[in-house]
Every structure is written in structure tokens, then in C-alpha cells.
C-alpha positions in Angstrom: 83.5 120.7 78.4 80.2 122.6 77.7 82.1 124.7 74.7 83.5 121.6 73.1 80.1 119.9 73.3 78.8 123.1 71.4 81.1 122.7 68.6 80.7 119.1 68.4 77.0 119.7 67.8 77.7 122.3 65.4 80.1 120.3 63.5 77.4 117.4 63.4 74.8 119.9 62.0 77.2 120.8 59.0 77.3 117.1 58.5 73.6 117.2 57.9 72.2 116.3 61.5 69.4 118.5 61.8 68.7 117.1 65.5 72.1 118.7 66.7 71.2 122.0 65.8 68.0 121.7 67.7 69.6 120.8 70.7 72.0 124.1 70.3 68.6 126.0 69.6 67.2 124.8 72.9 70.2 125.5 74.8 70.7 129.3 73.7 67.2 130.4 72.7 66.1 131.8 76.0 69.3 133.4 76.8 69.9 135.1 73.3 66.3 136.4 73.6 66.9 138.0 76.7 70.3 139.6 75.5 68.5 140.9 72.5 65.7 142.2 74.8 68.0 144.2 76.8 68.9 146.1 73.4 65.6 146.6 71.9 63.4 146.8 75.0 60.5 144.8 73.2 59.6 141.4 73.9 57.9 140.5 70.9 60.7 142.1 68.6 63.3 140.3 70.9 61.4 137.0 69.8 61.3 137.8 66.2 65.2 138.7 66.0 66.0 135.5 67.9 64.5 133.6 65.1 66.6 135.7 62.6 69.7 135.1 64.5 69.2 131.2 64.0 68.0 131.4 60.4 71.3 133.5 59.8 73.5 130.9 61.7 71.9 128.2 59.3 72.8 130.2 56.3 76.4 131.3 57.3 79.4 129.1 58.5 81.0 130.6 61.3 84.6 131.6 61.1 87.2 128.7 62.3 88.4 130.6 65.4 85.3 131.5 66.6 83.4 129.3 69.6 79.8 128.8 68.9 78.6 130.8 71.9 80.9 133.8 70.9 79.5 133.4 67.1 76.0 133.5 68.2 76.2 136.6 70.6 78.1 138.5 68.0 75.1 137.8 65.3 72.6 138.5 68.0 74.1 142.0 68.7 74.4 142.7 65.1 70.7 141.7 64.2 69.4 143.7 67.3 71.2 146.8 66.0 70.1 146.5 62.4 66.5 146.3 63.8 67.2 149.5 65.7 68.7 151.5 62.5 66.2 150.0 60.0 63.1 151.0 62.1 64.6 154.2 63.3 63.5 153.8 66.6 66.3 155.2 69.0 64.0 157.7 70.4 61.1 155.5 70.5 63.2 152.9 72.4 64.7 155.6 74.7 61.0 156.6 75.7 60.3 152.9 76.4 63.4 152.5 78.8 62.2 155.6 80.7 58.8 154.2 81.3 60.2 150.5 81.7 60.4 151.0 85.4 56.4 151.2 85.6 56.0 148.2 83.4 54.8 145.0 84.7 57.5 142.9 85.5 55.5 139.9 83.6 56.6 141.4 80.4 60.3 141.2 81.0 62.0 138.0 79.6 63.8 137.0 82.9 60.1 136.9 84.7 58.8 134.8 81.9 61.7 132.3 82.5 61.8 132.7 86.2 58.6 133.3 88.1 59.6 132.5 91.7 58.5 135.8 93.9 61.6 135.7 96.0 63.8 136.5 93.1 61.3 139.2 91.7 63.2 142.5 93.3 66.6 141.3 92.1 65.4 140.7 88.6 63.8 144.3 88.6 67.1 145.8 90.1 68.9 144.1 87.3 66.8 145.4 84.5 67.1 148.8 86.0 70.9 149.0 85.0 71.9 150.8 82.1 72.2 148.4 79.0 75.9 148.6 78.6 76.4 147.5 82.1 73.6 144.8 81.9 74.8 143.2 78.8 78.6 143.5 79.9 77.8 141.7 83.4 75.8 139.2 81.5 78.3 137.9 78.9 81.1 138.2 81.2 80.2 137.0 84.3 77.0 134.8 83.4 77.9 133.7 80.0 81.7 133.5 80.8 82.8 135.0 77.5 86.2 136.7 77.6 86.6 140.4 77.8 88.1 140.4 74.2 85.0 138.5 73.0 82.6 140.7 75.2 84.4 143.9 73.7 83.8 142.7 70.2 80.3 141.6 70.7 79.5 145.2 72.5 81.6 147.3 70.2 83.8 148.5 73.2 87.4 148.3 74.3 88.5 145.7 76.9 89.0 148.5 79.5 85.7 149.8 78.8 84.1 146.4 79.1 85.9 146.1 82.5 84.8 149.6 83.6 81.3 148.8 82.7 81.2 145.8 85.0 82.8 147.5 87.7 80.2 150.4 87.6 77.3 148.1 87.0 78.1 146.2 90.1 78.3 149.4 92.0 74.9 150.7 90.7 73.1 147.4 91.4 74.3 147.6 94.9 72.8 151.3 95.2 69.5 150.1 93.7 69.1 147.0 95.9 69.9 149.2 98.9 67.5 151.8 97.9 64.8 149.2 97.3 65.3 147.9 100.7 66.0 144.5 99.5 69.2 144.0 101.7 71.1 145.9 104.1 74.2 147.8 103.5 76.6 145.9 105.6 75.5 142.7 103.8 76.4 143.7 100.4 79.8 143.4 99.3 81.2 143.8 95.8 81.6 140.0 95.1 78.4 139.2 96.9 76.3 141.2 94.2 77.8 139.2 91.2 77.4 135.9 92.9 73.8 136.8 93.8 73.2 137.9 89.9 75.0 134.6 88.9 72.7 132.5 91.1 69.6 134.0 89.6 70.5 133.4 86.1 72.0 130.2 86.6 68.7 129.0 88.1 66.5 130.9 85.7 68.0 131.7 82.3 70.9 129.3 82.1 68.7 126.5 83.4 66.1 127.4 80.7 68.7 127.2 78.0 70.2 124.0 78.9 67.1 122.1 80.2 67.4 120.0 77.0 70.7 118.5 78.9 68.9 117.8 82.3 65.2 116.9 81.6 66.2 113.5 80.8 67.5 112.8 84.2 64.8 111.7 86.7 66.9 111.4 89.9 70.6 111.6 90.7 72.7 111.7 93.9 76.0 111.3 95.3 76.9 108.7 98.1 79.7 108.1 100.4 80.5 104.0 100.1 82.9 101.5 99.8 80.4 98.9 98.6 81.5 98.5 95.4 84.9 98.0 96.3 84.6 95.8 99.5 82.6 92.4 100.0 80.8 93.8 103.2 83.5 92.1 105.4 86.0 95.1 104.8 88.0 92.8 102.3 88.4 93.2 98.9 88.8 90.3 96.3 88.7 90.5 92.4 85.6 88.6 92.3 83.8 90.8 95.0 85.3 94.3 93.6 82.6 95.5 91.1 84.9 98.7 90.2 87.8 96.7 88.8 85.7 93.4 87.7 82.3 94.8 86.6 82.6 98.4 85.3 84.3 100.4 82.7 87.3 102.5 83.4 87.6 106.1 82.0 91.2 106.8 81.8 91.0 110.8 81.1 88.5 111.4 84.2 90.0 108.3 86.3 86.5 107.3 86.8 84.7 103.9 86.7 81.1 103.7 85.3 78.4 101.1 84.5 75.1 101.6 82.6 72.4 99.4 84.0 69.3 98.4 82.1 67.7 95.4 83.8 66.7 94.5 87.2 68.9 91.3 87.3 72.2 93.5 86.9 70.7 96.3 89.0 70.1 94.1 92.1 73.9 93.4 92.2 74.6 97.0 92.7 71.5 97.5 94.9 72.7 94.8 97.2 75.9 96.8 98.0 74.7 100.4 97.9 71.1 100.2 99.4 70.7 104.1 98.8 69.9 103.4 95.0 66.4 104.4 94.1 64.1 101.9 92.3 64.2 102.2 88.7 61.5 101.3 86.1 63.6 100.1 83.4 60.7 100.2 81.0 61.2 103.9 81.1 64.7 104.5 82.4 67.9 103.2 83.0 70.6 103.8 85.7 74.1 105.0 85.1 76.7 104.6 88.1 79.9 106.3 88.3 82.5 105.6 91.1 85.9 106.7 92.0 88.9 105.2 93.8 91.6 107.6 93.0 92.7 110.8 94.8 90.9 113.8 93.4 92.2 117.3 92.9 90.3 120.0 95.1 88.4 121.1 92.2 87.2 117.5 91.6 85.9 117.1 95.2 82.1 117.1 96.1 81.1 116.7 92.5 77.6 116.3 90.9 76.3 114.8 87.6 75.2 118.3 86.1 74.1 116.9 82.5 73.6 114.3 80.1 72.9 114.3 76.5 73.1 111.8 73.8 73.9 112.3 70.0 73.7 109.3 67.4 76.9 107.9 68.7 77.3 108.2 72.4 75.8 109.7 75.7 77.7 112.6 77.1 77.8 112.9 80.9 79.4 116.0 82.4 80.1 116.2 86.1 81.0 119.6 87.9 81.7 120.6 91.5 79.1 121.9 93.5 78.7 125.7 94.0 79.6 125.6 97.9 81.6 122.2 97.9 82.7 120.4 101.0 86.4 119.9 100.3 86.6 117.3 102.7 83.6 115.5 101.4 84.4 111.7 100.8 81.6 110.8 98.5 82.8 108.4 95.7 79.7 107.0 94.1 77.3 109.0 91.9 74.3 107.7 89.8 71.7 109.1 87.5 68.4 107.9 86.5 68.1 108.9 83.0 65.2 108.3 80.4 65.6 105.2 77.9 65.7 108.0 74.8 69.3 108.9 75.8 70.8 105.3 76.1 73.7 104.7 74.0 76.5 101.9 74.0 79.1 104.3 73.9 79.7 106.6 77.1 81.7 109.8 77.3 82.3 111.4 80.8 84.0 114.8 81.4 84.7 116.5 84.8 84.1 120.4 83.7 86.9 122.3 85.5 87.0 126.3 85.2 89.5 127.8 82.7 92.1 130.0 84.4 92.9 131.9 81.4 93.6 135.4 82.1 92.1 137.6 79.2 95.0 140.3 79.4 97.8 137.6 78.6 98.6 135.4 75.8 97.0 132.0 76.4 99.6 129.7 77.9 99.3 127.1 75.0 100.2 129.7 72.3 103.5 131.2 74.0 106.3 131.1 71.4 108.9 128.2 72.1 111.5 131.0 71.9 109.9 133.0 74.5 112.9 134.8 76.2 113.7 136.1 79.5 113.7 139.8 78.2 110.2 139.2 76.3 109.0 137.8 79.8 110.1 140.7 81.6 108.5 143.3 79.4 105.3 141.4 79.3 105.3 141.6 83.2 106.1 138.1 84.1 107.7 137.3 87.6 110.9 136.1 86.0 112.9 133.6 88.5 116.5 132.8 86.9 118.5 129.9 88.4 122.2 131.1 88.3 125.4 130.3 90.4 123.2 127.6 92.2 120.6 130.2 93.2 117.0 131.2 92.2 116.9 135.1 91.7 114.1 137.3 90.8 115.0 139.7 87.9 111.5 140.8 86.9 110.3 144.4 87.2 108.3 143.9 90.3 110.2 141.7 92.6 107.4 141.8 95.2 104.7 140.4 92.7 104.5 136.9 94.3 103.7 138.5 97.8 101.3 140.9 96.4 99.4 138.1 94.6 99.4 136.2 98.0 98.1 139.0 99.9 95.4 139.7 97.4 94.4 135.9 97.4 94.5 135.5 101.1 91.9 138.6 101.5 89.8 136.5 98.9 90.2 138.7 95.8 90.5 137.2 92.8 94.0 137.5 91.4 96.3 136.2 88.7 100.3 135.8 88.1 102.5 134.4 85.6 106.0 133.0 86.5 108.7 132.4 84.1 111.2 130.1 85.5 114.5 129.6 83.9 116.5 126.8 85.7 120.1 125.7 84.7 119.0 123.8 81.5 117.3 125.9 78.6 114.9 123.1 77.7 113.4 122.8 81.2 112.3 126.6 81.3 108.6 126.5 82.7 105.7 128.9 82.3 103.4 128.8 85.5 100.0 130.5 85.3 98.3 131.0 88.7 94.9 132.3 89.0 93.0 132.5 92.6 89.1 132.4 91.9 86.1 131.4 94.1 88.7 130.3 97.2 90.8 128.1 94.9 94.2 128.3 93.2 94.4 127.2 89.7 97.9 126.1 88.5 98.7 125.5 84.6 102.1 124.7 84.0 103.9 124.4 80.8 107.5 123.6 79.9 108.6 126.1 77.0 109.6 123.3 74.6 106.4 121.4 74.9 102.8 122.7 74.3 101.3 120.3 76.8 99.8 122.0 79.7 99.5 120.1 83.2 96.7 121.4 85.3 96.4 121.3 89.1 94.4 123.1 91.8 95.0 123.9 95.5 93.2 125.2 98.3 95.9 126.9 100.1 99.0 128.8 99.3 101.7 129.4 101.9 105.1 131.2 102.3 107.7 130.0 104.4 110.2 132.5 105.1 113.8 130.6 106.1 117.2 132.0 106.8 118.5 131.7 103.4 115.4 131.5 101.1 111.9 131.9 100.8 109.5 129.2 99.3 105.9 129.5 98.1 104.1 126.2 98.0 100.7 125.0 97.6 98.7 122.7 100.0 95.8 120.6 99.0 93.7 121.2 102.2 93.8 117.9 103.7 96.1 116.4 106.6 97.8 119.9 107.6 100.3 118.3 109.7 103.5 120.7 110.3 106.8 118.8 109.4 109.9 120.8 109.5 108.3 124.3 108.8 106.3 122.6 106.1 103.2 120.7 105.4 102.4 117.4 104.1 100.6 117.1 100.6 102.5 120.2 99.2 103.6 121.3 95.9 106.2 124.0 95.5 105.2 127.0 93.4 108.8 128.7 93.5 111.6 128.9 95.9 114.0 132.1 96.0 117.0 132.5 97.5 118.0 135.6 99.5 121.0 137.6 98.8 
């Protein structure tokens, strides 16, 4: 995961590896500079303060319970405010903001990073937002910091941050419509923030993580069984390159092979004609293959980044922004500069976190978490008693309300506390609907291990004596006795 990689690089720096910190600097420099610019409204000063932020981080070790991303934004906010206070420039900065609408866009950090003309109007609109709206949207929606972390960085309460984001999205909508950039009927609440995310992800975020991707010369995904079959529709151990010639990655359930010479390359090229020509004096090619059923969030993947430290090459894969959930691509390749070649290869699939900031993280729930506490916290409590499942929570309709919101496409979250007959089998089930997918985290109360899964659909089956809520994975939707194939039960509730 990217945040885990941040921490790994930071820890390597603490052990004396200067190169690790240079990678963190390259990743966050432009993003921190933009964040500071939003506060001080002075591009040159934003550059200077960004350098001060990194000097401070070099000299002061961060607390153990911080993430690197949270820490660097916290320091950036503190340094920006120190500049304002020390220079006594509140009035001057306020005047600059009033004049900012008439300044040339080239002086804005966003424009310096992203020059494409078709993004110019949107960037202007974003920067016309009030600072509190702009930075709240940026930290939560773009940098994906939690509401709690953002609240601490901005010195506001969590409700205030949520209000800033809500109001900021509305203001941005008004600005864009007034400027004639988009038609009223085409602007939705979600659409605005997706447009913003697209701009940032293609601009600032790209600039910040360019160090990860500049080593990739070419990469693509391919639908083929060429590594598995011998070309005649049959498979033997001798012909199966996946089993016989590639390395198995247990955590991701993927195979991989790093090829550094033409002799080995043509073994694969004969099976997969789409592989590009490779200049092995400058590059190598890494091939990743799948032979397993994937979760919905692991379909239609891309190789999003490659970065190497002294011990390993780290390859991150993630789902495309608008994935085809019926995509059958099962081979990926990336042509990478030789400077990144390492003997050890670490592959991760980046899955979005489903943590909801208003709830205790599922891993941190106490092992003696009781029914009464769960009810008090607002969980949907389902207790198995007298051979029946009964809802005893404050809001017995909470699951239906969650289902209704998600089917409308609205982001929503629900926590279910299920108490079966045996105490040791009590389960906590967190369900988050986001961007068209249901993310399910399940933890047994006497075990800290969390099981992750995700689904395309959540259905309700209302029978004579009971109601069943169940997930489907979006494939082979064939009705069978009122249910569907490839299902997973979320909860069943008996009628009384």
C-alpha cells in the first residue's frame, strides 16, 4: 500500500539511507507546496516554506501513531501559519486574495504543474474557493486523509470539516455554472468532486509520484491463456509457464517473472505476441499473470507504479478508474528501466480502505464489546435467540435505509453486530458502499484478523418467514430458488 511504502521509506531514512528520503521528497514536494500556497497566497513563499517543512522533518522524528502523510501536512500547516504570524501579513494576504481573480493563472501552482488548456477554467474555479473549503476538499477527497486527521491539520472540528466539504462542493458548482463551463443539468454533487479528483490526480498527484512511474517505459494488460496452454488448448507441466517458470506471490495470488535477456524473453514472446520489443541494454520486462478468481475490486487492474529500494522492487497494482467488471485480462507487463532491477520483487494490489471516520476502526474494537455497547454506538445488532435472528438495535430499519441509499448511488456505511448462539462466534461486519462497490470487512470478536471482500450488488430477498440480505459478485446472475449464484449472505432476519 502507498502509505505503508511511505513508512518503509521513512524508516529507511531513519536508519541512514538518504535516498529513501529523496523519494519521499519527490513524491510530496509539489503537493505540499500547493497546500501551503492555498494559505499564504504567495508562490515564492510557498516554495521557501516547503523547504522549511522538509528541514523540520529531517531534524524532528515524527510520533509513532502518525502516518507520514498526516505528519507532513501537519508540519506544513504549522509552518504556513508561523509565516503569516511572524510577518504580520494577514491584511496583505487578504488583499492579495481579493486581487487573485485577476492574476495570471501561470502564477498558480496548479497551472505550473498542469499546463493543459482544457483544465484551465476548472483550476481557476477551484482556486476561487475560500481557503477553508479548498484545503478541506484537497486533504479529504484528493489526499484521502481521514476527517479526524484533516480536522487536526486545519485546527477545526470533524463536523466543521464535513461542512466545509459540503459547502465547498456547492460553491464550486455555482462558480462553474456562472463561468459557463458546464450546463446546470450536467452537474451533480458527486460529479463535481470527481471532476476535481480527476484534475488533481492527473496534475498534482502525478507530479508528486512521478518518481514512481518515470521508470516505466511501457505497460499494458492482455487477455490471453498463452502462458497456461501450449497453443492447442491443452496444459502440461512442461508447457505451463505460470506453474513451471514463474514465481508465485501468495499474498496477491499472482505469478510474476522478471526477464532481463532476449533468450528468456522470446520464450514468452512466442506465447504472447502482444509483448513489445525490449532493449535489454537499457530496460527489463516484468510479466505478471493471474490464474485465480479475483474479487470485484481486483478486476481490470493496471500496474500503477514501480519503485525500488536497496533490497526489493515494489510493484503496485490497482483497479482502473472506470473498471470493466467483466474484463478477462489476466496478464500484465511493464517495461522498466534497468536502474530499478532488484533480485527481490514485492507485488501489492491497492484496495481502497473502507474505514469510516465516525466509528472505531474494526481492528481496534475491544474483545469484550457487548450487545449493549453496540446498541449505544448505533450498530445494527442482530441476535440469534430461540432459533431465530432478531434485530434489537435502535433503528430496526437501518439495513433497508442503507440498501436504499446505496441503490441510489449514494456513499453509505453500516456496521452490523451479529451475536449467534455461541459467544466466541460474535462477528462485526462493516459495509461501505463507495464508487459503485460494496466493501465488506468482517471480524470475529475474539480475533483481531479482518477478512476483506467486495461485491457489485446487494440484494434483499423477502420470504414468508424471513428476510435475507445477500451480496452477489456481478457474474452469472442466474436466478435459482429465488436467489442467485455466486452469493454471500450479509445477514438473515426472521419475521415475527
